[in-house]
Steps between C-alpha positions, in 0.01 A plus 500: 500500500383139466175379647417150601264444206666689215872553546662734247686351210835638383603407145862572409617510144860396577537318828862594529725606781310811606145381433556181702589698810173689476311179418635320806408788728145510369467123501577504874206744541255265328514631144471275197809527278538426133748603237719417205851375438690441178621146548302180549742370763467818705121476468506144631716604797278791603184303445608257772449780743194716548513698173299449183766517228470539123759517224515833315719696261446694180508186293280305742207707636259362758305216348165599660546858631136549606510196727855562617435861603150445634460618859815718493462798732862620481738467208873561482729492195876471531549387139747734324426641155686382193569669170144427389328649802354368828426126466227510764316792341541361150384152598241570766424872525143445384457214751621722784272778388208258511563389863210567735589589857858595441589737788867562427757440225871566531776520241863467609704743298846650564661827606688466168207689337649824636832459318813683602490808726873535567446408864200729551173412669184373325147437630186361345422832330837515321503464124555149361824522304642150462849468355480153347268260320404313819394826666303609195325162494403550866357844427288346223392221728391743772296691244332177383399409858369850565299473179316206660387739767415785268314284250347233725520624860754238612644625838863513391790602725863539387793409721843616384751274674859579574765223507350201682687298761407248766563140606722330245537813289726752668852631530589230757416228248691681230812524716476135605469399134819682414315725260523831688655800328555849630456737212639850541278749322512824706158631597314189394217385726224246478175464692398156625221328693465189713245253360310493832448874477366463147239258628410738780446784250279282283291393798466864609379598152244219503366636827492857363437469124542812291467399136730673255761576764870430460732425790877490528608201709849553637673551833621825656865474404620510137859382522804419287508130411862469606396606849242220518758238398748633756240480778410142403869406510529656844215283631665193355841588635653523156712760333300690236606461140708788360328795338507479124444812285171472310674544167726200567239271661403178330123524502224345292310734271202479733707578810667789323159637397396529867787743557360726224233622744597690815222635718356516850141381528256646751276257692298772674169398338492143638547641850261794478218339299530131595635535854791264426778477757794321341643204687830561323549874438856456371723223366683466831190402695399262221839328479526487879171310521588267212840424660340431837237272345770299321689450824 
């Protein structure tokens, strides 16, 4: 934890929705926060606060990585891989490997690396069998991050996130926007996780580092997506949209690809090894809290 003279410094490659929640929590504890965004306008907005912000993407790496990363004690990447690989590793893997005093590094991956299990359970020891290109890219990115540990001793931790929801990004917002659909695909379930619980898991890992370890980050209740929409409609006092058979549903190619995978994800490790107690162990408790906060 921070001291008065030398507070820890978190550097986030990708100060997006999830990373900002963690950053705000640590900032309130006295940490120094720095990170990257893709757009100059977003960088200007965040820089008005208490973050050091730098532009970054594959085509525009950090201008002075040694100076930008200097003093980093904890590093988090939420930047997704592309068809060429992991942009952070490709652009700055050597710079990360050269950091002195790095106590913890985290990479935000996805439970999509497990592929389809026909509704069966997976844990962190399950084989990685992605069904699509995005999942295969994630498996390759995980391997690239772990290679930083194996080759250079970087204290890498992998976090395989389920579907993320929270303020502004949830079934309530989808219903209000008139974009909610109830897809009928018998037996289909998804795991999900509230963004606050993601931040809690990351903090717990920082307090108990175990380099090379992977963690599933999800709640206790894999559930059919149609059930989540129906519950959100109930909170809002609205009739749920009708069930539409999956084969007849008008879905984007990306949305349709999510239905290719059907599995239940175990979160036992974050509880047993990191001592995490989820604030929102199921979608009902999460949506209840979001609805109350909005009112």
